[in-house]
C-alpha positions in Angstrom: 26.8 -6.4 -4.5 25.4 -6.9 -1.3 22.8 -4.9 0.2 23.1 -3.1 3.3 21.5 -3.0 6.2 21.1 -1.0 9.5 18.9 -2.8 12.3 17.7 -0.7 14.7 15.2 -2.2 17.5 15.6 -1.3 21.6 15.4 -5.2 22.3 19.2 -7.2 22.2 17.2 -9.8 21.6 15.5 -9.0 18.5 18.5 -7.1 17.3 20.9 -10.1 17.3 18.1 -12.4 15.4 17.7 -10.0 13.0 20.9 -9.6 11.9 21.8 -13.4 12.7 19.2 -13.9 9.7 20.3 -11.6 7.6 23.4 -12.1 7.8 23.1 -15.7 6.5 21.9 -14.3 3.3 25.0 -14.1 1.2 23.7 -11.3 -0.6 22.7 -9.1 2.9 25.4 -7.3 4.9 24.0 -6.1 8.5 26.6 -2.8 8.2 25.4 -1.6 11.8 22.8 -1.4 14.5 21.1 1.0 16.6 18.6 0.8 19.9 16.0 3.7 19.3 15.6 6.9 16.8 18.3 9.0 17.6 21.0 6.7 17.1 19.3 5.4 14.0 19.4 8.8 12.0 23.0 9.1 13.0 23.9 5.1 11.7 21.7 5.9 8.8 23.8 9.2 8.3 27.4 7.9 9.0 26.6 4.6 7.0 24.1 5.3 4.2 22.7 1.8 4.1 20.3 0.6 1.3 17.6 -0.7 4.1 16.7 0.3 7.7 14.5 -2.4 9.7 12.9 -0.3 12.4 10.8 -1.1 15.6 8.6 1.3 17.0 8.5 1.9 20.6 11.9 3.0 21.2 13.8 5.4 24.2 14.6 8.5 23.1 13.0 8.4 20.1 10.5 6.0 18.7 10.3 4.7 14.9 8.0 6.9 13.0 10.0 10.1 14.4 13.2 8.5 13.2 11.5 7.8 10.3 10.2 11.2 9.3 13.8 12.8 9.9 15.8 10.2 8.0 12.8 10.8 5.0 14.8 14.6 5.5 18.3 13.6 5.6 18.9 10.8 3.9 15.8 9.2 2.7 16.5 5.5 2.7 13.8 2.7 2.4 12.5 1.6 5.4 10.9 -1.8 6.3 8.8 -1.2 10.2 8.7 -4.1 12.3 4.5 -4.2 13.9 2.9 -5.8 16.2 -0.3 -7.9 14.7 -3.0 -5.3 17.0 -5.3 -2.3 16.3 -2.7 -0.4 17.8 -0.4 -2.1 15.9 -1.9 -1.3 12.6 -2.4 1.9 13.7 1.0 2.8 14.2 2.2 0.8 11.3 -0.3 2.6 9.2 1.9 6.1 10.5 4.8 4.9 9.5 4.1 4.0 6.3 3.0 8.1 5.7 6.2 8.9 7.4 8.2 7.0 4.5 8.4 3.8 5.5 7.9 1.2 2.1 6.9 -1.9 3.6 6.2 -3.8 7.1 6.2 -7.2 9.0 4.8 -8.3 12.0 6.6 -8.6 15.1 6.4 -11.9 16.5 8.8 -13.6 18.5 7.2 -17.0 18.5 7.5 -16.9 15.4 10.9 -16.7 14.6 11.4 -19.6 17.2 9.3 -22.1 15.7 9.4 -21.2 12.0 12.7 -20.1 11.4 13.2 -20.3 8.0 9.9 -19.3 7.1 10.5 -15.9 8.8 13.9 -16.1 7.4 12.7 -16.4 3.8 10.2 -13.7 4.4 12.2 -11.1 5.8 15.2 -11.1 3.2 12.4 -11.4 0.6 11.4 -8.0 1.9 14.4 -6.7 2.4 15.6 -7.7 -1.2 12.2 -6.0 -2.6 12.7 -2.4 -0.6 16.1 -2.4 -1.8 15.1 -2.1 -5.5 12.0 0.0 -4.1 10.8 3.6 -5.7 11.3 5.7 -2.4 10.5 9.3 -4.9 6.4 8.4 -4.5 6.5 6.3 -1.1 5.8 9.2 1.3 2.3 11.2 1.4 3.1 15.2 1.9 0.1 16.7 4.0 0.6 20.6 4.1 2.7 21.6 7.4 -0.3 22.8 9.1 -2.9 20.6 8.3 -3.2 18.5 11.5 -2.2 14.8 11.4 -4.2 11.5 11.2 -3.1 10.3 14.5 -4.5 13.6 16.1 -7.7 12.8 14.3 -8.1 16.6 13.3 -8.3 15.9 9.2 -11.4 13.4 9.7 -13.4 16.0 11.1 -12.9 18.3 7.3 -12.2 15.7 5.2 -15.5 15.4 3.5 -16.4 18.9 3.4 -13.1 20.0 1.9 -12.9 20.9 -1.5 -9.5 20.7 -2.3 -7.5 17.4 -2.4 -4.4 16.7 -0.2 -1.2 18.2 -1.8 0.6 15.4 -3.8 4.2 14.7 -2.9 6.9 17.3 -3.0 9.7 15.7 -5.4 13.5 15.8 -5.3 14.9 18.6 -7.1 17.4 15.6 -8.8 14.3 13.3 -10.1 14.0 12.9 -13.3 10.1 13.8 -14.1 7.2 11.2 -14.3 6.6 10.6 -18.0 3.8 11.5 -19.7 0.5 9.4 -19.0 -0.3 6.6 -22.0 -4.0 6.3 -22.9 -4.8 9.9 -23.0 -8.1 11.5 -21.7 -10.8 8.7 -20.1 -13.4 6.8 -21.6 -16.4 8.4 -19.9 -18.9 5.5 -18.8 -21.9 4.4 -16.2 -19.7 2.1 -14.7 -21.2 0.0 -11.8 -18.1 -0.7 -10.4 -14.6 0.6 -9.7 -12.0 -2.1 -8.6 -9.2 -1.6 -7.2 -6.2 -3.9 -6.4 -2.8 -3.4 -5.3 -0.2 -4.4 -2.7 3.5 -2.9 -1.1 2.9 0.6 -1.4 -0.4 0.3 -1.6 -1.5 2.3 1.8 0.1 5.6 0.7 -1.1 5.0 -2.5 -5.0 4.3 -1.8 -4.9 7.1 0.3 -3.9 9.7 -2.6 -6.3 8.3 -5.2 -9.2 8.3 -2.9 -8.7 11.6 -1.5 -9.1 13.2 -4.6 -12.7 11.5 -5.3 -15.7 13.8 -4.5 -18.5 12.8 -1.2 -20.8 12.3 -4.8 -18.7 9.9 -7.0 -21.0 8.0 -8.6 -19.7 4.1 -8.4 -19.4 1.8 -6.0 -16.0 1.3 -5.3 -14.1 -1.9 -3.8 -10.7 -2.0 -2.8 -8.1 -5.2 -2.4 -5.1 -4.6 -0.6 -3.0 -7.0 0.3 -2.9 -6.8 4.0 -3.0 -9.0 7.5 -6.7 -9.4 9.2 -5.8 -7.1 12.0 -4.9 -4.3 9.9 -7.7 -4.3 7.4 -10.5 -2.0 9.6 -8.1 0.4 10.9 -7.1 1.2 7.6 -10.7 1.4 6.7 -11.1 3.9 9.7 -8.1 5.9 8.3 -9.0 6.3 5.0 -12.7 6.9 5.6 -11.5 9.8 8.1 -9.2 11.1 5.5 -11.8 11.2 2.1 -14.9 12.5 0.9 -16.3 9.3 0.3 -17.2 6.6 2.2 -14.7 3.8 3.2 -15.4 0.6 5.3 -13.8 -2.8 6.1 -16.2 -5.0 3.7 -18.8 -7.7 5.5 -20.6 -10.6 4.1 -23.9 -9.3 2.6 -22.8 -5.3 2.3 -24.3 -4.0 -0.9 -22.6 -2.0 -3.1 -23.5 2.4 -3.6 -22.1 5.1 -5.2 -19.7 7.2 -3.0 -19.1 3.8 -1.2 -15.4 2.4 -1.0 -15.6 -1.3 0.4 -11.7 -2.6 1.5 -11.2 -6.3 1.4 -10.8 -7.8 5.3 -7.9 -9.6 5.6 -7.0 -12.9 5.5 -10.5 -13.6 3.4 -11.6 -13.5 0.0 -14.4 -11.2 -1.6 -16.8 -11.4 -4.1 -19.7 -9.1 -5.6 -22.4 -10.8 -7.0 -25.3 -9.4 -10.1 -27.5 -7.8 -7.2 -24.4 -5.5 -6.0 -24.2 -7.6 -2.9 -20.9 -8.5 -1.7 -19.8 -12.3 -0.6 -16.8 -12.5 2.2 -15.4 -15.8 1.8 -12.9 -17.8 4.0 -9.1 -17.5 3.4 -8.4 -20.3 0.8 -4.8 -21.8 1.9 -3.7 -22.6 -1.2 -3.7 -19.0 -2.4 -1.1 -16.7 -2.1 -2.8 -13.7 -1.6 -5.7 -13.3 1.3 -7.1 -11.5 0.1 -7.1 -11.9 -3.5 -7.0 -9.3 -6.5 -7.6 -12.1 -8.9 -10.6 -13.5 -7.1 -12.4 -10.1 -6.9 -11.6 -9.4 -10.0 -12.6 -12.2 -11.8 -15.7 -11.9 -10.1 -16.6 -8.6 -10.7 -15.8 -9.4 -15.1 -18.5 -12.7 -13.9 -21.2 -10.2 -12.2 -20.8 -6.4 -14.1 -19.7 -7.8 -17.5 -18.5 -4.8 -19.1 -19.6 -2.0 -16.9 -16.3 -2.4 -14.5 -13.1 0.0 -14.4 -10.1 -1.7 -12.8 -7.2 -0.3 -11.4 -3.7 -2.1 -10.7 -1.2 0.1 -8.3 1.4 -0.9 -6.8 2.5 -3.5 -5.7 5.0 -6.7 -5.6 3.8 -9.7 -7.9 1.4 -10.5 -10.7 -1.5 -10.7 -8.4 -4.5 -8.4 -10.7 -3.2 -10.1 -13.9 -5.6 -13.0 -14.4 -8.6 -11.0 -13.0 -7.9 -8.0 -15.6 -7.6 -10.6 -18.3 -10.8 -11.5 -17.6 -12.2 -8.1 -17.4 -11.0 -7.2 -20.7 -12.3 -10.4 -22.1 -15.9 -8.5 -20.5 -15.4 -5.5 -22.3 -14.7 -3.9 -18.7 -11.5 -1.2 -19.1 -8.3 -1.8 -16.9 -6.2 0.9 -16.1 -2.2 0.4 -14.0 -0.4 3.1 -12.4 3.2 4.1 -14.2 6.6 2.4 -13.3 7.9 6.3 -12.2 4.9 6.3 -9.5 5.6 2.7 -7.8 6.9 2.5 -5.3 7.2 -1.2 -6.5 6.0 -2.0 -10.2 5.2 -5.2 -10.3 1.5 -5.9 -10.3 1.3 -3.1 -12.9 3.9 -4.2 -14.9 2.1 -7.3 -14.7 -0.6 -5.9 -15.8 1.2 -4.2 -18.9 3.2 -6.7 -20.3 0.2 -8.9 -20.8 -1.1 -6.1 -23.3 -4.1 -5.5 -20.9 -3.9 -1.9 -19.6 -6.5 0.1 -21.7 -4.5 3.6 -20.0 -1.3 3.8 -17.9 -1.1 7.3 -15.6 0.7 8.4 -12.9 0.1 8.3 -9.4 -1.5 11.7 -9.0 -3.4 11.3 -12.1 -5.4 8.3 -11.2 -7.7 9.9 -9.3 -9.0 12.6 -10.9 -9.1 10.3 -13.8 -11.4 8.3 -12.2 -13.8 11.3 -11.1 -13.7 12.2 -15.0 -14.1 8.5 -15.8 -17.2 7.7 -13.4 -20.5 9.2 -15.0 
């Protein structure tokens, strides 16, 4: 059965072009279009699409407000289009918090110059998020809390004792299976390494906001994300978390309570002295940054003193790095299927029998705090 898509954008050119690209795929059907957020809500209720593509800046109602309303009234996977700017990154992260599953850069020049590449990427994203697990893709903060965009959270996050509330699940959703692996093994780890992709921004926020300010291990984060986005994402996490989060720079030194986010478009490695190396992205590699690269360097540098976690994401990045970590005697955890937006990367680790434990998303942060001494 074809994936039914609703295309939302105030630009007539962009609506037509996206519709043409999607309609060329025999397994995708564009069932409608909308020119603003209010129309998008009405069309979503009437047409019940499998996927919605959504612009942010529109008249009448912006994309983030529309996404938030759609998630409340008729939860539907949403693919956001965003600009490759710092402001575009901030807006996209707000959209993911509101409930969007994934995003694509909105670049008119690419559509004109590389139509086949754009077509393949857009169709792949639509097919992927049509299969996504909607239940865990949104982050619910208390209604009285100031939004991250307003800047209110950052002032109190480090001193606040309780972690943000977990996402509320629909009453009709099946309960998540119990975690396998039991209580985590307590150890003095030299590094915690977390890799993720689709669904990762919200998943990382959920995990890292549970860690105390005095978390005893250094952390490295590898999130598949464009170069223009990682600085804004690190700044956002730093405001929300009690630990410190920053975009990694060449020469940074690992230290307890500091999480370093791999910069988009580059590769991040760690050396035995605890220094971070940032290298140019290799065009031969699909992912920049690549989880396998960072995991592999951690295995070489710290042997059995690494705790690695593979969170939600499409594909198998992290599996071979996890294999190297296991061979060195380190621990590897995977997020469970029920709490993943896309059960790809964790599934690859689990199927290769590389996971020492499998935990639900809302358990991982707590278990990290328990495991690291």
